[in-house]
N, C-alpha and C positions, 0 to 999 in steps of 0.2 A: 395364277402367278403374279399377276399385277396385283391382286387383292393381298396376297401374302407380303409382296414387298411394301405395299402401301401401309398395312398393319405394322410392319417392321420399323418403318420410317416414324409412323406416329407414336409407337410405344417409345422409341428412342427419344423423340423431342419431349414426351411426358416425364421419361426418366431425367433428362436433363433440365426440365424445369424444376423437378423435385428435388434435386441435388442441392444439399444445403451449402450455405457460404463456407469457404475455407477461412477460418478465423486464426489469427496469430496474436497472442498476447506476451506483453513483455516479461512481466515478473510473475511470480506465483500468487500473489493476493489479487491482482488483476486477472490472472487466468482462472482463478477459483470464482470470482464474480461472474466472468463469463460463462464458465462451465454451468454455473447455476441457472442462469438464463437460457442456456442451450441444451439443457437437460432433456433427454428423450428425443433429441432431434441430430445433434453430432456433437463432438469433441473437439474444443479448441487445442491448438499447439502451444506449448509454453517454449518461448524463444530462449530466455535464459535458463542455463542449469542451475539448480539450488547451490547456494554459496557463492555464485559468482558476483563480483562487484558490478552493480548496474551503470555506476558513474563512467567507469573506463573500459568497458567490456569490448573485446575483439572477437567479431563474429567469425565463425568457421564457414567454409563454403556451404555446407548443408543447412545452416541457419540462414545464408543468403538466399538460398533456394526456397525456404519456407516463406520468405517474406516476398520473394519474386511470384510465388504461386497462390498468394493470398488474395481474399476477395475482401477482407477487412481486417486491419491492424489496430488493436486496441492496446494503448500505451499509457504511461502516466503523463509524459511530456518531455519537453526538451529541457525543463530544469532538473530532471531526473536522468535522462539519457541522452545528451546532445547529439552523440555518434548515432543514435537511431534516427533522429530527424534527418540527418544528412543521407543515410541509408535508404529512407523512404522516398527520397527524390529520384532514386533510381530503379524504383520498384514496378514501374508501369502503371497500371491502372487502379492498383489497389486502393479502396476507400481507408481513411484513416480517422480514428477517434482518440484525440488526445483528452483525457480525463481532467486533467487541470483546467482546461478550458471549457469544460461544460457549465452551462448556466446554473448558479446557484451553489456550486462548489464554494465552501469556505478555505481560503488560502491565508496562510499566516507568514510573516516575515522570517527569515532564516536567523538562527542563533538568538532567540528569545529567552532562552532558558535562565538568564540571571534576571529577567523582569519578573517580580512577584505577584503582580497584580494581574490576574488572569483577566478580568474585563477589559482592559485596555488594549489588549493585543489582537483583537479581531472586530469586525464589523457586526453590529446588531443584525443585519438583514443578509448576513453571509454574502457580501458581495464577492464576486470572482476575481478582485483585485487587491493585492496587498496594499497597506498603507505606507504612503510616504515613497511609493515606487523603490522599496526595498527588494533585495533577492528574495524570491519566492522559496518558502521550505517545501520541497517536492515530496515529502513523506506523508502525503494527505490521504493515504488508505487507511491510516490509524485512526481516523476519524469515522466513526459508525454512521454519522450523519451523511457524510461525504458518500460512503459507500451505498447508502440508501437511494442517494440522488444517482449514482452512478449506474446502479442495476436498472433503473428506468431509462437512463439514455442509451444503454448497451441494448436492451430490448427494442428502442425504438430505431436505433441504426439497423439492427437485424432484420426487423420488420420490413425496413424499407428495401432491403436487399434480397429478402425472402418472404413476400407476402403469403406464400400458402402456409407458412409456418408461424405467422404473425401472432396468431391468437395464442399458440404454445408459449412464445417468447414473453408476451405479456403477461400471461398466466404465471409463469415460472418466476418472472421478477417481483409481481405482487406477493407471492409466497415466501420468495427469499427475503422481501423486506420485512414482511411480517415476522418471520424468524428471527431477523436481524434487530427489530424493535424489541422483541422479547428478551433476547440476548443481552442487549444493551442496558434493560431494565433491571435484568439480574446482576450485571457488573456494577452498575451505579450502587445497588444496595450493598454489595460486598465492598466497595472500595469507599464508601461514604465515610466509615469511621476513620480513615487513615488521611484525611484530606489535610490535616495541619501537621503532618510528620515529614520532616525534612529528608531530602535525599539528593544526590548527585549522579549525573550520567556521564558516560564515556562521550557520547558526542550527541549534537541537537538533531536527534532524529525522532523525538517522541513527543514533541509539543502538541501535535493535534490529539494524541491520546491523553496526556497528562492536563491539558486545558479542558478537554471534553468532560473528565471526570473529576476536574478541579484538585488535582494533586500538587504537591507542594515541591517543584523542581526548583534547587537552588543553585544549580551552575552544571557546566559541562566542562569537562577536560579538554576536549579538542574543540577549538573554535569555528573549525569548518570540516568538510569532508576531505579536503585537499591539504589541510595543513596539520602538521603534528603538534602536540600540546606544548605551548609555549612555557617558559618558565614562570612567567607573570601569573598564568591561568594556574598552574600547578600550585603556586604559594597561596593564591585565592581558595583553591579547593581545601588545601592543608588546613589553613586558618579556619575554614568553617566546620571541618572535622574535629580540629582541636578545641574548637568552643562549643562542642557538643551540639551542634545544630543538625548533623547529618547522622540520619539512623541507618541508612543503607548508601554503598556507592555501588552503581549498577555497571558491569561490563558487559561486552557485547561479544555474541559469537563470533568466532572468525576474525577477532580483532584481539589486540593485545591486553589479554585479561590480566597480566602482571602487572600493569600500571595501576589498576584500581586495587588489585590485592595488596600492593606496596602502600597505597595511599591510607588505607584502614588498617595496616599492620599494627597490633598493639594499642590499637583504639577500641571503644565501645560499638562503633559502627560496623555493620554486616556488610558482608559482600553478596550482591546478587548478580544475576544474569539475564539479559534480555536479547530478544531474537525480533528485531523491527520488522524484518520481511519474511518471518516464517521460514528461514534457509534450512532448519533442522526439521521441517514438517513435510510429509509427503504433498505434493500437488494434486489439486482435483476439486471436486464439489466441496468438500467438508475443509478445505484448506483455509479460508479466511475466517471461519468460525473459530477454527483451532487456534488460529493466531491470536485473535482477540482474548479468548479464553486463557491462552498461554500467558499472553501479557498480564492479564488481571491476575493470575495465580502468581506470577513471578513478584508484582508488587505487594500482593498479600503476604507472602511467605517472607518477604524482606523487611517490610515495613511493620510489620504486626509485633507487638512487644514478645 
């Protein structure tokens, strides 16, 4: 009897040690990176539903419970979801990985789309602090270089929490990085012929992508995530289109597409559609690759003659 009880306790302790960390990721692209690293061990929980506005989201009780029960919360950072920073202070002992603060992450200043010199907008050594103390552009997942760095950071964080599966996390991260580098090379080749073609955007969410692939963003309609288009900015964009400098005006999913449609009406400029966080894509392991490939296809379709 005592032997059976001892074995039961021993097996229970072993099972407890083998249980994978409960991981929560804020948005689908981050969730996808975490899912790639955790593949074969466990599946992270996605906090925000697809299509939700990450800047001003109001959590439901079930989502609060996910945070409270998490061992690790992986999130972009307070510049993207300031409400989540406040929520994390009340979630107990959960570890937190803010990706914008990961060493080596390239950060850019917000609303740089009017700057045409790609080389002046970021540090050559990928310093994690934007120049001039300006507001950080939080859409940093659209840089494949950042994603490659974050895969390793996620693996390191998980390995520290779950040493028994550390080798799997590291192996998965290395494979995901290799796949990402290959995809990045393919996208570079696809978009290289379009680097001089001008376009305008609905809002300043794509700088990491357009700078990385050296695309020619001429301006944005919305000057910030919180502000509606100003009359001055609309005139500026209208003048660019009238001058024939704009090949495409990109609207954005779940935003006011009619604004961009009106700007190009009666002009040679085409209307495109972008999805910066993959809100129309299913979440999961394949989400991040599908997001970057979808972005590249949208630029290719609209900017090609």
